Structures are given as structure tokens and as C-alpha cells.
N, C-alpha and C positions, 0 to 999 in steps of 0.2 A: 039600057032601061032608064037612063037618066040618073042614076045614083051616083053619089061622090062620097068621099071619107076625108077625115081630118083628125090628127092626132089631137088630143084635149091635154091643156096644161092648166095649173093653177087650181087643182082640186084637192080635198082633203081625203086621201085614201081611207083613212080610218072611219070618216064619217060615211063615205060611200059603202064601205064594207058593212057598217052597222044598218045602214038604210036598205041594203040588199040581203041582210042576213047571212052574210058571207061567213062559211064555217071557220073556226079559229085557226085551223091548220092551212088555210089559203091566204095569199096576199094578192093585193092588186098592183100589177107592174105598171100598166098604163091603160088609158081609155081610148077607144076609137070611136068617134060619132060616125053614122052612116045615115044618109038620107038625100032628098032631093033638094038642091039649092033653091033659096028663095030670091037669089039674084046671082049674077055671073061672078065668079071670083075675082079678086084684084089681080092685077098683073104682077108677075114675080120680078124681082129686082135683077136677075141674071145670074150668071156664075162667073166667079173670079178666074183669071188666067191661072192655069196650073204653075206657072213660075212665081206666081204671088203666094201660093200655099204649100208648095213642096220644095223642102231643102234636102239636097244630097250629100252625105258624108261630112256635115259640119253642123255648128250649133249657130 
């Protein structure tokens, strides 16, 4: 259907809660935006080799 999603960072959860009249016994954990892209996504940087990010039995 052409939809995409992306996690959103850099928002004030208290202000968003106030804006949407969130009940006081609820909290916002994260926000995900969903929609159709205005332009193609940027290419991703790739993945590090497992040997660069995983250490076995040592510090």
C-alpha cells in the first residue's frame, strides 16, 4: 500500500500527553509515525561485522 513507519525521537512526552488529553494513569513510551513517504529514504550505512560488536568471555 506504500506506507512506511519510523520511530520518532526528540519529543516532549509530557507535552504530547497534555496535547492528546492522555489520562494521568497512562504514559507515552515511544511514538511511531506512519504514512506515505514524500521522497525515497536515505541509504543506510550498513551493518558492522559481528567480530566488531560481540565479545566472548572477556572484557
